[in-house]
C-alpha positions in Angstrom: -4.9 -0.5 2.9 -3.6 -4.0 3.4 -3.1 -4.9 7.1 -1.1 -7.8 8.3 -1.6 -9.3 11.8 0.9 -11.6 13.5 -0.8 -14.3 15.5 1.7 -17.0 16.7 3.5 -17.8 13.5 0.9 -16.1 11.3 1.6 -12.6 10.0 -1.3 -10.1 9.5 -1.0 -7.6 6.7 -3.3 -4.7 6.3 -4.0 -3.2 2.8 -5.5 0.1 2.3 -6.7 1.0 -1.2 -9.6 1.5 -3.6 -11.3 -1.9 -3.0 -10.7 -5.6 -3.5 -12.4 -8.2 -5.7 -11.4 -11.6 -4.5 -13.0 -13.7 -7.3 -9.8 -14.4 -9.2 -8.7 -18.1 -8.9 -5.4 -17.0 -7.4 -7.2 -15.1 -4.6 -9.7 -17.8 -3.8 -7.9 -19.1 -0.7 -6.2 -16.0 0.8 -6.8 -15.7 4.5 -8.9 -12.5 4.9 -9.9 -12.1 8.5 -11.8 -8.8 8.2 -12.8 -6.1 5.7 -14.0 -2.6 6.1 -15.4 -0.2 3.4 -14.8 3.1 5.1 -16.6 4.9 2.3 -19.9 3.0 2.7 -19.3 1.9 6.3 -19.9 -1.8 5.7 -17.8 -5.0 5.3 -17.9 -5.2 1.5 -14.7 -3.9 -0.1 -15.5 -5.1 -3.7 -17.6 -2.9 -5.9 -21.2 -2.7 -4.6 -22.9 0.1 -6.6 -23.4 0.9 -10.3 -21.2 4.0 -9.9 -18.4 1.9 -8.4 -18.6 -0.6 -11.2 -18.6 2.1 -13.9 -15.5 3.7 -12.4 -13.6 0.4 -11.7 -13.4 1.3 -8.1 -11.8 -2.0 -7.0 -9.5 -2.4 -10.0 -6.4 -0.8 -8.4 -6.6 -2.4 -5.0 -7.2 -5.9 -6.4 -4.1 -5.7 -8.5 -2.0 -4.4 -5.6 -3.3 -7.0 -3.2 -2.5 -9.9 -5.6 1.2 -9.0 -5.5 1.3 -9.7 -1.7 -1.5 -12.3 -1.3 -2.2 -14.3 -4.5 -1.5 -18.1 -4.5 -1.7 -20.1 -7.7 1.2 -22.6 -7.7 2.7 -22.9 -11.2 1.1 -19.6 -12.3 1.6 -16.7 -9.7 2.4 -16.5 -6.0 2.4 -13.4 -3.9 5.3 -12.4 -1.7 3.5 -13.1 1.6 0.7 -15.4 0.4 0.4 -17.2 3.8 -0.3 -14.1 5.8 -3.6 -13.1 7.4 -5.1 -10.0 5.7 -7.2 -7.0 6.8 -8.6 -5.1 3.9 -9.7 -1.5 4.1 -11.3 0.4 1.3 -10.7 4.1 1.9 -10.1 5.8 -1.5 -13.0 7.1 -3.6 -11.8 7.0 -7.3 -14.6 9.4 -8.4 -13.0 12.4 -6.6 -9.9 13.6 -4.9 -10.9 15.3 -1.6 -9.4 15.8 1.8 -12.0 13.4 3.3 -10.0 10.6 1.8 -7.1 11.5 4.2 -9.6 11.1 7.1 -10.6 7.8 5.6 -7.0 6.8 5.5 -6.5 7.6 9.2 -9.7 5.7 10.1 -8.3 2.7 8.2 -5.0 2.9 10.1 -6.8 3.0 13.5 -9.0 0.1 12.5 -5.9 -1.9 11.4 -4.1 -1.2 14.7 -7.2 -2.1 16.7 -7.3 -5.5 14.9 -3.7 -6.3 15.4 -2.1 -5.4 12.1 1.7 -5.8 12.0 2.4 -4.4 8.6 0.4 -1.8 6.6 0.9 -1.5 2.9 -0.7 1.6 1.2 -0.4 2.3 -2.5 -2.0 5.7 -2.1 -1.0 9.2 -1.4 -2.1 12.9 -1.5 -0.6 16.0 -3.0 -3.4 18.1 -4.6 -3.9 20.4 -1.5 -0.3 20.4 -0.4 2.8 22.3 -1.6 6.4 21.0 -1.6 7.0 23.0 1.6 4.4 20.8 3.3 6.4 17.7 2.6 8.4 18.1 5.7 7.4 15.1 7.7 5.2 17.0 10.1 2.4 18.6 8.1 0.2 16.3 6.1 -2.6 14.5 7.9 -1.6 11.0 6.7 2.1 11.7 7.4 1.3 12.4 11.0 -1.0 9.4 11.1 1.7 7.1 9.8 4.1 8.3 12.5 1.6 7.5 15.2 0.9 4.1 13.7 4.6 3.2 13.6 4.9 4.4 17.2 2.2 1.9 18.1 4.1 -0.9 16.5 2.9 -1.2 12.9 5.5 -1.2 10.1 4.1 1.1 7.4 5.1 0.9 3.7 3.8 3.3 1.1 4.2 4.2 -2.5 6.4 7.2 -3.3 4.1 8.5 -6.0 4.1 8.7 -9.8 4.9 12.4 -10.3 8.4 11.9 -11.8 7.4 13.2 -15.2 5.7 16.4 -13.8 8.4 19.1 -14.1 6.4 21.5 -12.0 6.2 19.2 -8.9 7.9 15.9 -9.4 8.3 15.2 -5.7 7.0 12.4 -3.5 3.4 12.5 -2.2 2.3 12.3 1.4 2.7 10.2 3.5 5.9 9.2 1.8 7.6 12.1 3.5 7.1 10.6 7.0 10.4 9.8 8.7 9.1 6.5 10.0 7.5 5.2 6.8 9.2 3.0 4.2 8.6 5.0 1.0 9.0 2.9 -2.1 10.1 4.1 -5.5 9.9 2.2 -8.8 12.6 0.7 -10.9 12.5 -1.1 -14.2 13.5 -4.7 -14.7 17.1 -3.7 -15.2 17.2 -1.7 -12.0 17.1 1.8 -13.6 14.7 4.2 -11.9 11.4 4.4 -13.7 10.8 7.9 -15.2 7.4 8.2 -13.5 8.8 7.5 -10.0 8.5 10.5 -7.7 11.7 12.2 -6.5 13.0 13.4 -3.2 14.3 14.9 -1.1 11.7 16.0 1.4 11.4 19.7 2.0 13.6 19.4 5.1 16.3 17.6 3.1 15.8 13.9 3.9 16.5 11.3 1.2 13.4 9.8 -0.4 12.3 7.3 -1.5 13.8 5.0 1.1 14.0 1.9 -1.1 12.9 0.9 -4.6 11.4 -2.2 -6.1 10.2 -3.2 -9.6 7.3 -1.0 -10.5 7.6 -1.1 -14.3 5.5 -3.8 -16.0 5.1 -5.7 -12.7 3.2 -8.9 -12.8 -0.2 -9.1 -11.0 -3.5 -10.7 -11.5 -5.8 -9.2 -14.2 -8.5 -7.4 -12.1 -10.9 -7.8 -15.0 -10.6 -11.5 -15.1 -10.9 -14.6 -12.8 -8.1 -16.5 -14.5 -5.6 -14.3 -16.3 -2.6 -12.1 -15.3 -1.3 -8.8 -16.5 1.5 -6.3 -16.1 1.0 -2.9 -14.6 3.3 0.0 -13.8 3.5 2.5 -10.9 5.0 2.9 -7.5 1.7 1.3 -6.4 3.0 -2.0 -7.8 6.5 -1.6 -6.3 5.0 -0.9 -2.8 3.4 -4.3 -2.2 6.7 -6.1 -3.2 8.3 -4.4 -0.3 5.3 -4.7 1.9 5.3 -8.5 1.4 9.1 -8.6 2.1 8.5 -6.7 5.4 5.9 -9.2 6.4 8.4 -12.0 6.0 11.0 -10.1 8.1 8.4 -9.5 10.9 7.5 -13.2 10.8 11.2 -14.1 11.2 11.9 -11.5 13.8 8.6 -11.0 15.7 10.4 -9.2 18.6 11.8 -6.4 16.5 10.2 -3.0 16.8 8.7 -1.4 13.7 11.7 0.9 13.4 14.1 -2.0 13.7 12.4 -3.7 10.8 12.6 -0.4 8.8 16.3 -0.1 9.6 16.9 -3.7 8.5 15.2 -3.0 5.1 17.2 0.1 4.7 
């Protein structure tokens, strides 16, 4: 999770993901005010074990964070590079278990306690849910998002990459929440990417809420300290919208989370 906190004119974004390696040149000067590894219960969100290294635990989160936070003039600049950042590592790439939803909620609570204004999450859960559960009221993380938005945080999340799965090509939780900004992926020409998950929710609401470029989106190369790469997925579209939301919150600090969502819509 990437959390953003607004202090005076500074915006604080919270990012929740698989972990974050900040050694790339474009990440050297980002303003990280706090980090929490929910999995290992410490403040190190980069890889810290041999198992994490072998599974590229922090690869995904690093790429996603760079789209919001990176700052390398003349090379690559993130959408909200001047924000303050809270980084929460909640996803264990070695397994897909329900504990990760509890980690997600713990990360949301931590972000709210530390003043996050925007939460960007390029994660989601489907394995133990059916389409009938995508009703905005069932999934653990969906309910957590609704509570977080009620407490004032704008929550942005990836819609999912199930579009090519003919058996269940729908969005993943918590993209079904009625208060979240669920982000689908488009190609450079604006056409929906074939992998981008579909709506509607089971109760008939249109999803995703908005789309951004998620096909061959530029980000830093997580395996390098100097180069850049292009990656695809709604995970890459989500931080583009998350960064834009941070700019809106900075311009309109008195708006409620739902007013920001309505403006984006």
